[in-house]
C-alpha positions as CSV (number, residue, x, y, z in Angstrom):
1,M,75.0,10.4,33.0
2,P,77.1,8.5,30.2
3,N,75.3,10.6,27.5
4,L,79.6,11.3,26.8
5,N,82.0,11.4,24.5
6,P,83.1,8.8,25.1
7,V,80.2,6.7,26.6
8,A,81.6,6.4,30.1
9,D,81.0,2.5,29.1
10,T,84.3,0.9,30.2
11,A,86.3,1.4,32.9
12,E,88.5,3.4,30.9
13,H,86.2,5.9,29.3
14,L,84.5,6.5,33.0
15,R,88.7,7.0,34.4
16,Q,88.9,9.9,31.5
17,Q,84.8,12.1,33.1
18,R,86.4,11.0,37.0
19,E,89.6,12.8,36.3
20,I,87.7,15.9,34.7
21,I,85.5,16.0,37.5
22,E,88.3,15.6,40.1
23,R,90.3,18.4,38.4
24,D,87.2,21.2,37.2
25,A,84.1,20.1,39.3
26,C,83.4,22.6,42.3
27,I,80.8,20.4,44.0
28,N,80.8,16.9,44.5
29,V,79.8,15.1,41.2
30,Y,78.4,11.5,40.7
31,P,78.3,10.1,37.4
32,Y,76.3,6.7,36.3
33,A,77.9,4.2,33.9
34,A,76.0,2.9,30.4
35,I,74.1,-0.6,30.9
36,T,74.4,-1.1,27.0
37,I,77.5,-0.2,25.4
38,G,76.7,2.9,23.4
39,Q,74.3,3.3,24.6
40,K,73.2,0.8,21.8
41,G,71.0,-1.7,23.9
42,E,73.6,-4.4,21.6
43,E,75.7,-5.8,24.5
44,L,75.9,-5.0,27.4
45,A,78.9,-3.3,28.6
46,D,81.5,-4.3,31.3
47,L,79.8,-3.5,34.1
48,E,81.6,-5.4,37.1
49,S,84.6,-3.5,35.8
50,M,83.0,0.0,36.2
51,A,80.6,-0.5,39.6
52,D,82.8,0.7,41.9
53,D,83.5,3.8,40.5
54,C,79.5,4.5,39.5
55,I,76.2,5.5,41.7
56,S,74.2,3.2,39.7
57,F,73.8,2.1,36.0
58,S,71.6,3.8,33.2
59,D,71.8,4.9,29.1
60,D,70.1,7.7,29.9
61,G,67.9,9.6,27.3
62,H,68.0,5.6,25.8
63,G,65.0,3.2,26.6
64,V,66.9,-0.4,26.8
65,Q,64.5,-2.0,23.7
66,S,65.5,-5.9,24.6
67,E,63.7,-7.5,27.7
68,E,66.3,-10.0,27.2
69,M,68.8,-7.2,27.4
70,M,66.9,-5.9,30.7
71,R,67.1,-8.9,32.5
72,K,70.6,-9.4,31.8
73,A,71.1,-5.7,33.5
74,M,69.2,-6.5,36.2
75,L,70.5,-9.4,37.6
76,R,74.3,-8.0,36.5
77,A,73.1,-4.6,38.4
78,K,71.2,-7.0,41.6
79,S,74.5,-8.7,41.8
80,L,76.8,-6.4,42.1
81,G,74.4,-4.7,44.9
82,K,73.6,-1.1,41.7
83,I,70.7,-0.4,41.2
84,I,69.2,0.0,37.4
85,T,67.6,3.6,36.3
86,A,66.5,3.8,33.5
87,H,64.8,6.5,30.9
88,C,61.6,4.6,29.9
89,E,60.7,4.5,25.9
90,D,59.9,2.2,23.9
91,N,61.0,3.3,19.6
92,S,58.8,0.8,18.3
93,L,55.9,3.6,19.1
94,L,57.2,6.8,18.8
95,K,57.0,7.0,15.1
96,G,58.3,10.1,15.0
97,G,57.0,11.9,17.6
98,Y,58.5,15.2,19.6
99,I,55.7,16.4,21.4
100,H,52.6,14.9,23.3
101,D,50.0,13.8,21.4
102,G,47.3,14.9,22.5
103,E,45.1,18.2,21.5
104,Y,48.1,20.7,21.1
105,A,49.4,18.3,18.8
106,K,46.4,17.8,16.4
107,V,45.0,21.2,16.3
108,H,48.9,23.0,15.3
109,G,49.7,19.2,13.2
110,H,52.3,17.9,15.1
111,R,53.3,15.0,15.2
112,G,52.7,13.1,18.5
113,I,54.8,11.0,21.7
114,C,51.7,8.0,22.8
115,S,52.2,7.9,26.6
116,E,52.5,4.5,26.3
117,S,55.8,4.9,25.2
118,E,56.4,5.6,28.8
119,W,54.7,3.3,30.7
120,G,54.7,0.0,28.7
121,Q,58.4,-0.1,29.2
122,I,57.7,0.8,32.2
123,A,55.8,-2.6,32.9
124,R,57.4,-3.6,31.2
125,D,60.8,-3.4,33.7
126,L,58.6,-3.5,37.1
127,R,57.9,-7.3,36.4
128,L,61.6,-8.2,35.7
129,A,63.1,-5.7,38.4
130,K,60.0,-8.0,40.5
131,E,62.0,-11.3,38.6
132,T,65.3,-10.6,40.0
133,G,65.3,-8.5,42.4
134,C,66.6,-5.8,41.4
135,A,66.4,-2.2,42.8
136,Y,65.1,-0.3,40.6
137,H,64.6,3.8,39.7
138,V,62.3,5.1,37.3
139,C,63.7,8.9,35.5
140,H,61.5,12.1,35.0
141,I,58.2,10.2,34.7
142,S,55.6,12.9,32.5
143,T,51.9,10.2,33.1
144,K,49.2,9.4,34.5
145,E,49.2,5.7,33.9
146,S,53.5,5.4,35.1
147,V,52.5,6.5,38.1
148,D,48.9,3.5,38.7
149,I,52.1,1.0,37.4
150,I,54.8,2.0,39.5
151,R,52.1,2.9,42.7
152,R,51.5,-1.2,42.2
153,A,54.4,-2.3,42.6
154,K,55.6,-0.7,45.5
155,A,52.4,-2.5,47.1
156,D,53.2,-5.3,45.2
157,G,56.8,-5.2,47.3
158,V,58.7,-4.3,44.3
159,D,62.6,-2.2,45.3
160,V,61.5,0.5,42.7
161,S,61.7,4.2,43.0
162,C,61.2,6.9,40.9
163,E,61.2,10.9,39.9
164,T,59.9,13.9,38.2
165,A,60.5,16.9,36.9
166,P,59.9,20.7,37.4
167,H,58.2,21.2,34.2
168,Y,55.6,18.0,34.3
169,L,54.2,19.3,37.7
170,L,54.1,23.1,36.7
171,L,53.2,23.0,32.6
172,D,50.3,20.9,30.1
173,D,50.0,20.5,26.8
174,S,47.8,23.9,26.8
175,M,50.4,25.4,27.2
176,L,52.9,24.8,24.0
177,Q,54.5,27.4,22.6
178,E,55.7,27.0,19.2
179,D,59.1,27.4,20.1
180,G,62.3,24.9,20.5
181,K,62.5,25.5,24.7
182,W,58.9,23.8,24.9
183,K,60.4,20.0,23.5
184,M,61.3,17.8,26.4
185,N,61.7,14.0,26.1
186,P,59.2,13.3,27.8
187,P,57.0,15.8,26.8
188,I,55.3,18.2,28.5
189,R,51.7,16.4,28.7
190,S,47.8,17.0,29.3
191,A,46.4,18.4,32.9
192,E,44.9,15.0,33.7
193,D,48.6,14.2,33.4
194,R,50.3,16.8,35.4
195,D,47.8,16.8,38.1
196,A,48.2,12.5,38.3
197,L,52.0,14.0,39.4
198,I,50.9,15.7,42.4
199,E,48.4,13.0,44.0
200,G,52.1,11.4,43.3
201,I,53.8,13.7,45.0
202,L,51.7,14.1,47.7
203,D,50.6,10.2,48.1
204,G,54.9,8.5,47.8
205,T,54.6,7.0,44.9
206,I,57.3,9.9,43.5
207,D,60.3,9.8,45.5
208,C,62.6,12.4,44.0
209,I,62.8,15.5,42.1
210,A,65.3,15.5,39.2
211,T,66.0,18.8,36.8
212,D,66.6,16.7,34.1
213,H,69.2,19.7,33.1
214,A,70.4,19.9,29.2
215,P,72.2,23.0,28.9
216,H,71.5,22.6,24.6
217,S,73.0,25.3,22.6
218,A,70.8,28.8,21.5
219,E,71.5,27.1,17.6
220,E,70.2,23.6,19.1
221,K,67.0,24.9,20.3
222,A,66.2,27.4,18.0
223,R,64.9,25.1,15.8
224,G,61.3,24.7,16.7
225,L,59.4,21.9,18.3
226,E,59.7,19.9,15.6
227,K,63.5,20.4,14.9
228,S,64.8,21.5,18.5
229,A,66.5,19.2,20.3
230,F,65.2,17.7,23.3
231,G,65.6,19.2,26.4
232,I,65.7,22.5,28.5
233,V,67.6,23.8,31.1
234,G,66.5,23.8,35.3
235,I,69.2,23.5,37.6
236,E,69.1,27.6,38.1
237,T,65.7,27.3,38.9
238,A,63.8,23.8,40.5
239,F,64.3,25.2,43.4
240,P,62.0,28.4,43.2
241,L,59.4,27.6,40.7
242,L,58.9,24.8,43.1
243,Y,58.6,26.5,46.4
244,T,56.9,29.4,44.4
245,Y,53.9,27.7,42.9
246,M,54.1,23.7,45.2
247,V,55.1,25.3,48.5
248,L,54.0,28.8,48.8
249,P,50.0,27.8,48.2
250,G,50.2,25.4,50.7
251,I,51.1,22.4,47.8
252,I,53.3,20.6,50.0
253,T,55.1,21.4,52.9
254,M,59.2,23.2,52.8
255,D,60.3,19.4,54.7
256,K,58.3,17.0,51.6
257,L,60.1,19.2,49.4
258,E,63.8,19.0,50.8
259,D,63.1,14.9,51.1
260,L,62.4,15.1,47.1
261,L,65.0,17.7,46.1
262,V,68.1,16.5,48.5
263,Y,66.8,14.0,51.1
264,N,65.7,11.4,49.6
265,P,68.2,11.1,46.3
266,R,70.9,11.0,48.6
267,R,68.9,8.0,50.6
268,R,68.2,5.7,47.7
269,F,72.0,5.8,46.1
270,G,73.7,5.8,48.7
271,I,75.0,9.8,48.7
272,P,76.3,11.0,51.7
273,L,75.3,14.2,52.6
274,G,78.4,15.3,54.2
275,N,79.5,19.6,55.2
276,D,77.0,19.9,52.0
277,Y,74.5,22.9,52.1
278,S,73.4,26.5,50.4
279,V,72.1,29.1,52.1
280,W,68.6,31.2,50.1
281,N,66.8,34.6,50.4
282,M,63.7,33.5,50.4
283,E,62.4,37.0,50.5
284,T,63.6,37.4,46.9
285,E,61.2,37.6,44.5
286,W,62.5,37.7,40.9
287,T,61.9,37.1,37.7
288,I,63.6,34.3,35.8
289,T,66.1,36.0,32.8
290,P,68.1,32.8,31.3
291,E,70.8,35.3,30.0
292,L,70.6,37.5,32.9
293,D,70.7,34.9,35.6
294,F,71.9,31.3,34.4
295,L,75.6,29.9,34.6
296,S,74.7,27.3,32.5
297,K,75.5,27.2,29.4
298,G,72.2,26.5,27.8
299,R,69.1,29.4,28.2
300,A,66.4,27.4,26.8
301,T,63.3,27.2,29.6
302,P,59.6,27.3,29.0
303,F,59.1,29.8,32.2
304,E,61.9,32.3,30.8
305,G,59.1,35.5,33.0
306,W,57.5,33.7,35.3
307,R,58.0,35.6,38.8
308,V,59.3,33.1,41.8
309,S,60.1,33.4,45.0
310,G,63.8,32.6,47.1
311,M,67.7,33.9,45.2
312,N,71.0,31.4,46.2
313,V,73.3,33.7,47.7
314,L,75.9,30.6,49.1
315,T,76.2,27.3,48.3
316,V,79.1,25.4,50.5
317,C,80.9,22.1,49.2
318,G,82.5,20.1,52.0
319,G,83.0,23.1,53.8
320,K,84.2,25.4,51.2
321,A,82.4,28.1,49.3
322,V,82.1,26.9,46.6
323,Y,79.3,29.9,44.7
324,T,78.2,33.2,46.8
325,R,76.0,35.9,45.0
């Protein structure tokens, strides 16, 4: 994602990022370019100059607040054959919230983030996507309304895809604790929302599952629900969690999980499979212990202590072993 310093909002900034990727990365990394300069939503970035070096345009954790700006972006992306990928969030509805505006927030005196802040902007963008013909992808959906709106847009022929994340499928706000590792954006929502997301997985409304990996420092996540940074880590836990709690109980098949995590994202964004694969010992059971098991710089996860099956023992990229356990 382009939330870097500097933001990947010009060809030069994107070139700097690609040079670091080419120098340091042991796996394939496909950058996004920003929709607007500085991800501020005020001025359209030079999308043409970046189109050949990115897989999509996104302002990442910032919703594009202006309808006219999003229309311009979609028209430009359409002419370039690129997807607009959106974090949907209406800032006017946030009102200082930081967890879901549900029962836990009410009981514990927290400021909530309403569901409409997400689904309202999705509805707007889908109207614009239909108008412009732009391919459109929605990041990390979390509400039942979002699922329904996207389902209806697909039936109406809009070129839309979407993703959710493991924490929205396995957790709900009744499980929240007074700890920054439970804070992410969008927030963990109600059990009813979680059930609707699972139904969206089953009927094909939701195309992909993303980790929404955010490796914040321990200090950034040690300030409680109100003041901690948004975001949790997810790369090390996504597959074992979903295999253990969705495949093994028979909610989805292993083939379906592979489509959601691997094949559907590659098809949507035109990423070749190549000679890339990973090997897993599915018999291995382990307890998620970030300090022992994570390679990520971040350690914050609400799944700490969960028992899972499936351990990655080998990752191959471009025919070369890049990780062994």
